[in-house]
Each structure stands twice: as structure tokens, then as C-alpha cells.
C-alpha positions in Angstrom: -32.0 -48.9 5.3 -31.8 -46.1 2.6 -31.9 -47.3 -0.8 -30.3 -45.2 -3.4 -32.2 -43.5 -6.7 -31.9 -45.5 -9.7 -31.4 -43.3 -13.5 -35.0 -43.7 -13.6 -35.7 -41.7 -10.9 -35.2 -38.5 -10.2 -34.3 -37.0 -6.8 -36.0 -34.4 -5.1 -34.4 -32.1 -4.4 -33.5 -30.2 -1.0 -31.7 -27.8 0.4 -28.0 -29.0 2.0 -26.6 -26.8 4.6 -22.9 -27.4 5.3 -20.7 -25.6 8.5 -17.8 -26.3 9.1 -16.5 -25.9 12.5 -13.1 -27.2 14.9 -13.7 -29.4 17.2 -10.6 -27.1 19.3 -13.2 -24.2 19.3 -16.6 -25.9 20.6 -18.1 -25.6 24.1 -17.1 -28.5 25.9 -20.3 -31.4 27.7 -20.2 -32.1 31.2 -18.0 -35.0 30.2 -15.5 -32.8 28.7 -16.0 -33.8 25.4 -17.3 -31.2 22.6 -20.3 -30.4 22.2 -20.8 -29.7 18.1 -23.6 -27.6 16.8 -27.4 -28.9 16.1 -27.3 -30.8 12.5 -29.3 -33.4 11.6 -26.2 -35.0 10.5 -22.6 -34.3 11.4 -19.0 -35.6 10.0 -16.1 -35.9 11.8 -13.1 -35.9 9.1 -10.2 -34.8 10.7 -9.0 -38.7 10.3 -9.6 -38.6 6.6 -7.8 -34.6 5.7 -4.5 -34.1 5.9 -3.3 -32.3 9.1 -1.5 -28.5 7.7 0.2 -28.3 11.3 1.9 -31.6 11.3 2.8 -31.8 7.2 6.4 -31.9 6.8 8.3 -29.8 4.8 8.9 -30.7 1.6 13.0 -31.4 1.0 13.2 -28.8 -1.4 12.7 -26.0 0.9 13.4 -27.2 3.8 17.0 -25.2 3.3 14.8 -22.0 3.4 13.2 -22.9 6.3 16.5 -23.3 7.9 16.9 -19.8 6.4 13.8 -18.8 8.0 14.4 -19.9 11.5 18.4 -18.4 11.5 16.2 -15.3 10.1 14.1 -15.3 12.7 16.3 -16.1 15.6 18.6 -12.9 14.5 15.7 -10.8 14.4 15.1 -11.4 17.8 18.4 -11.2 18.8 18.5 -7.5 17.6 15.4 -6.5 19.4 16.9 -7.5 22.4 19.9 -5.7 21.2 17.9 -2.8 20.7 16.0 -2.6 23.5 18.6 -2.4 25.4 20.7 -0.2 23.8 17.0 2.1 24.8 17.7 1.9 27.8 21.3 3.0 28.1 20.0 6.0 25.8 17.6 6.5 28.9 19.8 6.3 31.3 22.8 9.1 29.9 19.9 11.2 28.3 19.2 11.0 32.4 22.7 11.7 33.1 23.6 14.9 30.5 20.1 16.3 31.6 21.2 16.0 35.5 24.6 18.5 34.3 23.1 20.0 32.3 20.7 21.7 34.6 24.2 21.4 37.7 25.9 24.0 35.3 23.5 26.2 34.3 22.8 26.8 37.5 26.1 27.1 38.5 26.9 30.0 35.3 23.5 31.3 35.9 24.3 35.2 36.4 20.8 36.3 38.0 22.1 34.0 41.7 25.7 35.6 41.0 26.3 38.0 44.2 26.5 41.4 42.9 29.8 43.6 42.9 28.3 46.8 44.6 28.6 46.1 48.1 25.7 48.6 49.5 23.6 51.5 47.8 23.7 54.9 48.0 21.1 55.8 51.3 20.3 59.7 49.6 19.5 60.7 46.7 20.5 64.0 45.7 
């Protein structure tokens, strides 16, 4: 059993290295359990520390949280509308290009028939 040092004794100074790691990101052993890094001592403090992901929102900020959720939903709807509009613009641009190309082809002067019926056979 470990005997703590008394005030008259001086504790030897040994460096201590602390490593914080998350069990979620550890490799697993053959039994499927996480394998922590090699150490002289491992402390699992998950049951003693507050989980920030599970923390409740303080009542004073709940209205802000609700507004943030509504704003995110509105932003997502706007992103979807923007995507649909971009698709429509691309279709309309293609239609305009096709119509313009057809109009240019029909009005192109180089493809119209010349009013000259035949060229002279001799030059004098």
C-alpha cells in the first residue's frame, strides 16, 4: 500500500506526462473494446466530467437556439431554391443559344442565293 509523504519528508520530483485521448478514436482489440495507449496508469474520467454534447441549453438562451435552428432551416431552403434556379438558368441559356444559332443560320448572307443567274463566258 502506498504511504503518503509527511510534511517533514520531501517527495521526490518525477516528471509526469499526461496524455488526453478519446475512447471513440482508439483502435480496438480482438474483443472489440478500445485499446488505450500504453501507460503506467490510465484514468477513465468520462463518468466524472460533464459531456458538453449532452449539456442542456440554459433557459436564457433557448429562444436563441430556436431562432438559430429556424435560420439554418431557412438557409437550407434558400440553398435548395438557388440550386433549382441555377438549373433553370442553364436550361434557358441553352434554349437561347439554340434559338440564336438558328436565327443566325437563317439570316446569314453567305448562304443566301446570289441574284446573278450565270457568269459571263468571255471577258472583252
